[in-house]
N, C-alpha and C positions, 0 to 999 in steps of 0.2 A: 518505586512507589511514588506517587504524587498526591499530595494533600493540598486542596485548594480551599481556602476559607474566605468567604465574602461576608461582610464588607471590610474586614481588617486589612486586606491587601497582603496577606501572608502566604508565601509559597514555601512548601517544605519538600525538598527533593532528597531522598536518601538513595544514593546510587551505589554506594559501597556498603559492605556489611549488611546487605538487605536480608540476610538469612535470619535476623532476629531483632525484635523490638520488645524484648521481654524484661520485666522486672520493675518498670517505673510506670505508675499510673498517670494517665493524662486527664487533667481537669481543666476545662475551658470555661472562661467567663461567659455570661449570657451573650448571645449574639443573634442577629436577625436570621441569617441564612447560612447554611453550611453544606458543603458537598464533600464527602470523604470517599474517594473511590479507591478500592483495591482492584488492580488489574494484574492478576498474577496468572501466568500460564504455566502450569505444571501438569503434565498430562492434559494439556489444553483445557485447564479449568479456569473459570473466571468467577469472582465473587465481588459484588458491589454493595455498598452501603449508602443509603441516602437518609439523612436525618432531617426531620421537620424543624421549622423555626422554633425559637424560644426554648430549645433543650439546653439545659445548663451544664451537662456533663455527659461523659460516656461511662455508663454504669457497668460494673463488673467487667471492665476491659483492661487488660494489662498491656496497654499500648503506651507507648512513648514515654515520652520523648524527652524533652528537657523543658525547663521553664522558658516560655516564649512570651515576648511582649505582646500585649493586646492593643498597643497604641495604634490608632488609626493612621494610615499613611495615604497620601494622595500623590502617586507617582506621576511625574510629568513625562516620562518616556519609558519605553521598554527596556532601555539600558539600566534604568533604576532597578527593575525587577531582576535582571540578570546579575547585577551587582549584589542584590540581596541574596540571591542563590549562592554566589561565589563566597559571600561572607558568612554563610550559614554554618560553616565549620566552627564558628565561635560558640554556637549553641549546641555543640555536640554533647553527648552524654559524658558525665564526669568519669575519670579513670576507674573508680570503684564499681561502675556499672558496665564497664566494657565487656566483662566476661559474660554477663547476662545478655548483653546486646548481641552477642555472637552465638547464642545457644540454638537458634533456629526459629522458624516461623510456625512450627507445628502447634505449640501451645497457644500462640497468638490467635490462630484461626479457631481453635477449639474453645477459646475463652470468649469469643464474640457473643455478646448477649445484649442486644439493644431492642427496646420495645418498639412495636410498630406505632406509627403516628400518622393519621390521615392516609393518603394514598401512596405515601412513600414507604419504602420497605427496607428491611434488612434481609438480604438473601442468606441462604444456608451457608454456614462456615464450611470451608473445604475440609473434607474428611481425610484427605491424603495429599501431602505436599509432593511426594514423589522424589525424583532425582533432582536435587537442587542445582546440580551442574547444568542441567538443561532448562532450568526455570528462567523465564523472562516475563516481563510485564507486557500485557496486551489488552486491547479492546477492539471493537469493530465499529466502524462508522457506517457500514452497510446494514447491520442488524440493529433495529430499534425494538426494545422490549414491548410486548403487547400491553396495551393499556395507556401508553403515552399518546399525547395528542398527535394527530395525523400530520400536523405541521412539521414535526420532527422527522417524519419518514420521507426523506427526499426521494428515495427509490425503495422498491420492495423487490429484492432479488428473487428470481424464479428458481427456487431450490426445492426439489421434492426429496426431502430427507429419507423417506421410506424407500424411494427408488434408488437413491445413491447408496444407501446402506443395506440394500437387499442382499440375500444370501448369494444369488448368482453374480452380484456385482463386486462382492468383497475380494475374490481372487484377482479380478482385474485391477482393483485399487491397489492391492499389495504389489502386483507386478509393476504398475505405473510408478509407485513410490520407490520401489527397489531399483528400477532402471534409472530413475532420476537421482538415486542416492540421497533421498531426503530423510530428515530425522523426524518422521511422523509415526506415532504409535497407533496403528489401527486397532489393536486389541483394547487399548484404553478407550478409544472412541466407541467401539462396539459395546463395551461395558456400560458406558454412559447412555448409549442408545437403548440398551435393554432396560435400564432404569427408567428412561424416558417413556418407553412403550408401556411398562408396567403402571407407572403413575397415570399416563394418559388413559389406559384402559379402565383403571379404577375410577378416574374422574368421569369418564363417559358413562360408566355404569351407574355411578351415583347421580349424575345429572339426568340420566334417563328415568331413574326412580323418582327424582324430584319432579320432573315434568309429569309423570303419571299421577303423583299425588296432587299436583296443581289441577290437573283435569278432574280428578275425583272431587276435589274441594269445590270446583265450579259446578259440578253436577249436584252436589249437596245443596249449594246455595240456590240452585234452580228449584230443587225439591222444596226448600223452605218457602219459596215464593208461591209455589203452587199448592202443596199439601200441608204446609205449616211445619213447625218444628216438633219432632217427636223426641222422646228421651233417648231412644237408640240412635237417632240421627245426630243429635247433639253430642252424644258420647263418641260417635265415630268421627265427628268433626274435630273434637278436641284431640283425638288420637292422631288424626291426619295432620293437624296443625302442629302438634308437638314434633311429629316425625319430620315435618317439613323444615322446622327450625333446626333440628339436628342435622339434616342433610345440607341445609344452607351453610351452617358452620363448618361441616366437613368439607364441602366444596371450596369454601374460602381457604382452608388450609391446604387442600390438594392443589388448588390453582397456583398458590405460591410455589409449591414444590415443582409443579409442572413447568411454570415459567422459568424457574431457576435452572432446571435441567435443560429446558429448551434453549435458553441462552447459551449454555455451555456447548450443546450440540451444534447449534447454528454457527457459532464462531469457529468451531473445529471444522465443520463441513465447508465453510467459506475459505478455509485454508487449504483445502484439497486442490491439487494442481489440475491443469487441463489434461485431457487425454492425449497421449502421444500419437503422432501421425505414423502411418505405416512405413514411411520413408526414413523416420528417425532411428538411428542406430546408437549403440553404446559407445562407439568410437567414431572419430571424425572421418569423413570421406572427402578426398580431394577431387573436386569435380572438374576443375579447369586450372591450368597453370601456364603462365607465359613469362618470359624473361629476356629482356633487352636483346643483345646481339649474340648471346650464348646459345649453344645448341641444346643445353639441358640445364635443369635447375641445379644439379650437382656441380656442374662447371661454373655456374654463376656464383654459388656459395663458396666454391673453392677459390675463386678470384678474390674473395673478400677475406680470406685467411691472412693472418700475419705473414710477412712483415708489414703489410699495409695496415696502417692504423687509421680507421675511419672515425671522423669527428662527428659529434652530434649536431643537430640542426641549429641549436642555439649558438654554438661557436661558429658554425658556417655562416649564419646570418650576420654575425658581427663582422665578417670579412667581405660582405657585399658592399660595393661602392655606393649603392643607392637604396639601401634597405636594411632593416634590423628588427630584432625582437626585443622589446623592453618589458621586463617583469617588474611590477610595482606592488607595494603592500597596501593598495587601496581596497583590496578585497582578496579573499583566498585565491591563490594561484592566478591573480589578475595579470594580464599581459596586453601589450600594445604591438600591433604590426605597423611597420613604417615603410614608406616608399614602395619599392617593388613588391614586397610581400603583401602589403595592403591591396595593391593593384591586382595581385594574383588571387587574393581572396574574392574580390569583386568579380574578376574575370571567370573564375571557376563557378561561382554562384550563378552568374548570368548564363554560363554554358549549360549547366544542369537544368536551370529553369527553362531554357529554350527547348532542351530535349524533352522535358516532361510536358510542355505545352504541345509539342508535336505528337506526343504519345497519347494525348487526349485527357490529361489531368487538368483539373480546375484549381487555380490558385486560391488559397485560403489563408487569411491573416488571423492569427490566433492570439489569445491572451497567454501570459506566462505563468500565472498563479491559479491554483485550483484547490477546491475543498478536499478534505480527506476522503469523502465518500466517492469522489471521482477517481482519485488516485488508487484507493483500495479496490474499487470496482474494476480497475484496469489491471489488477493483480500485483500491485506493488505494496509492500509492507510499509505503512506510514510510520511505524515505530522503529524502523531500522535505519539508523543514520547513514548506513552504507548504501542504501537504495534510493533515498530521496532527500532533498533539502527541505527542511521545515522552517517556516518563518516564526519568529517569536511572537507571542500574543502581545498586543499593544492596547493601551487604554487603561482607564482607572478601574481597579478591581472592586471598588466600593459600590459604584452605581452602574458599572458596565459601559460607561461612556468614554470615548477617547478624549484626550485633553484638548484636542484642537478641532474636533468635529462632533457631530451628533451621532455618527455611526459608531459601531463598536464591533469588536471581534468576539464579544461575549454577550449573549442575549439571555434574558430571563424567559423561561418557557411560557408561551402565551397561555393565558387562562389558568395559571397555577400560582396564585398569589402566595409568595413565600416559598415557592418550590425551588428545586435545584436549578442552578444555572447551567446552560449548555454552552460549552466553549467551541467556537468555530475555528478550526485550525486550517491554515493555508500552507500549501507546498509550492515551491518554486521549481518548475520543470522546463518551462519554455517550450519550444517546438519538440514534441515527443509523441508517442503513441497515445498519450493521455489528452493531448490538445484537440485533435480532430474528434476523438471519441466523445469528449465533453460537449462538442458541438451538436451531436445527435443523441445525447443521453436523454432518456425518458421521452422518446419520440417515436412516432409512426412515420415510416418513410413510404412514399408512394411506390408500389412494386414496379411500376413501369419505368421509374427513374433509376432503377438498379440494373447493372452495377454502377456505382458512383465512385469516382476517383478524385482525390484531392492531394495537393502538395502544399507545403508551407516552408518558408525560408525565414530563418531567424536564429536566435541564440538558444542553445540547448544547455540545461543546467543539470549537473549531477555531482554527487560527492566524489572527491578525489579518492581513487582506490589503490594506487600504487605509489610506493616510495621509491622514486628514481634518483635519490641522492642529489637533488638539485632541480632548479626550475626547468620545466619541459612542457612542450605543447601536447605531449602524450598523456599528461596527467593534470589537466586543467578542470576546474569546476564548471567552466562555461566554454562553449565552442560554437562555431557557426555550423548549422546543419541545413540540409535540404531533406525534409521529412515527407513520407508518403503515407497515405491511408486509403483503403478501399472497402466498400461495403457491398456485399452480394446477397442474392436471394437464398441460396442454399449451399450445401457443402461442395457439390460438384462444380458450381460456378466459382466458389472460393478456390478450389484446386486450380482451375484454369487461370484465375487472376494471379494466384501465387506464382505460377509458372511464367506468366507474362512479365511479372516484376523481376523474377530471376533472370529471364532472357534480356530484360532491359539493362540490368547491371552488367551482364556479359558484353552487351553491345557497347556500353559506355566505357568499359575498362579493358577491352580486348583490342589489340591492333587489328586493323582491317586487312593488312597484307603482311607477309613475313619479313618484308624489307623495312617495315616501320620500326623505329626505336621507341620502345614503350617501357614504362617502369615495371620492375619485377613484381608480379602479384599472383594471387591464386584465388580461386573460389572454393569454398569448402562447406559441407553440411555439418552443422554443429551437433555434437553428441548429446544424448539425453541428459547427462548430469550437468551440463553447462547451460541448459535452457532455463529461462525464467518460468515461474509457475503458470503464467498465462499463455505460454507458447506451446504449440503442439509440434512445430518444427521451425528451423531457421537456417537460412543460407547466408554466408558472409563472404564479402570480398575483402581480402587483406593485401596490404603492401609490405614489403620487406623493409625493416629498419636496420641498416648496417651497424649503427652504433649500439643498439640493444641486441642485435643478432637474433631477432625474432620477428614474427609477422604482427602487424598492427591492423586491426579491423577499421576500415574506412567506410564501409557500406554494408547493409544487411537488409534482409526481407524475412518477416516472421508471419506465421499463420496462427490465428487464435480460434478459428471457426466461430461458434456461437458462445464461447466461454464468457467473454466480456459482455456481450449484448444481453445475456441472461441475468447478469449481475446488475446491469444499469438500465434495464427496461428499454432496449432498442429493438423495435419490431418493424416489419414492413406491413403493408396493407393486407397482405395475405394472411396475417395473424401469426406468423412465425418470427422467431428471432433472426436477425440478419447475421451473416457470417462475415468476418472481417479479416483483412490482411493489412499488416503494418510494415513499415521499414523506413530506411533513409538511403538515398542514393549517394550521399556524401557527407561525411564529417569533415568539412573543409579545413578545419584547423589541423587535424591529424594528417589529412591528405597533403597539405603544404609541407608539414614536417618531413613526411616520407619522401616527397618529391625533392626537397632540398638535399636530404642525405643521399639519395640515389643519383644526384646530379654532381656529386663531388668527384674531383680527379684524384689521381694517386698522390699528388703533392698536397692534398688537403684543401684545395680551393674549389669554388663552385663554378661549374661550366654553365655560364649564363645562357648560351644557345640551347644546351640540353635541358636546363630547367625551364626555359620558355617553351620548348617543344612539349615538355610534360604538361605544363599548365594549359596549353592550348588543347591538348588531348584530341588532336585531329590527324 
């Protein structure tokens, strides 16, 4: 849960014991503006609460927390905010309230009772918390609730809820989710969808009746002008007017219910994965395999069995006469390549760039940071720290201005004096499938210019995922990549483009003759459970790591069809969404590590001629 209060500069993060906040009432001093967001996904439910300015307390609410200082703060840097969060444990509940604190969220939601004020709202409390073990906090940057200014709707995803959740589509959804082994409950989604349909049908029925009454009132007004007012007509006018007021109030209540359920449905539907390609299986399929001078992969692996003790690339680099890998604590998993290894990185990058230029790709220089709407639109969970790096918000929380510039990462919603503030979150991805996609987001592409192919060279950023018990180039938050992206007119052209990119990887990483000495690698098709939610299929090229005794992915090609383009409004001039193919021909950092390890001799030294032949890849 995250509570943001402006202008006090107070951040409250409760990451542990989030199952309960019961037993202590929260009374807040008068303040100008407050945004209190509940983002809880339990059975994919979301509830949010926006309070209008000048409210002095949360009435009938058994929330929180502890006594918190209302002293205004003007933070000079984002580090101050982070420090405040780290020190928040000092304001934890006293020991006598800990048992109540852990009782559960159920009574919290049922006790929410805040009066409406202006156009801000308190959505319905969650009726069921569900399995707390699977509960996590969530929101959506793609879906903006109806009624908010259009300036907040950066994109409008093309999602037909009725088509996605139609009876004939549900079995396909279940099969897709089961094959991917995802933890999504379609039954809960369908229950919410049925409630949504019921409320929508009632709303439309009431709205139709209100429109009929409006027409009748207009007819009576016309009669008054022509024939005058009769007692019967006046009586009928009063009856219609009264009924109109009743319907207007009924519509107001129904609209809130409808929007609440629609929010829940849309966020759940946006979490549904892409359709799997026909070539995607439940188990990996080895498409290509090659191995140095050995006659088989089994023989190659057998040669690496003890008593030969293969060293990792970090130790091998330290033995190079003119190169090394230095890890420094200047940032998470930061490293420096020196001498021969830095030259190898530049040489490999130039080599792949030349190959892509010959293949007709257009170079594209991209930014490294992107808004949540782009990242989420590309199928990445912006709230999952294992999927994407998120930058801390910076700037003064009181007025939304950064301490050293007039820009800010937090802006007050235009045209809504005293309204809730919208926080713009940025994510650090570098060259990735999000980079080129952002370039064409919310765009119409001239159909005759398709297919279009781009490539980017630069740093790729991602959270470190493996604990390798020591510094390693296999587990860095940043690496050098040569990224690919292609946009096509339709599915058939996307299939052709996908196969072209796969063939390109094979040409780049496969020896041209049987006499060539080439690093041991393989091409595989990725099984459905290992695909990202935006991928319909993916092929990877992997190189063997003798130290880890497993294959490391150094290149990949993925097909997303029109999944991303529908979410980010990317169409061609023919009026249809473009189909996209993404990939990278080299994660140069991991590639160098694999080449180093495969260049070592039996005495634990690096064969420089062999390493150089690998780097040249000719």
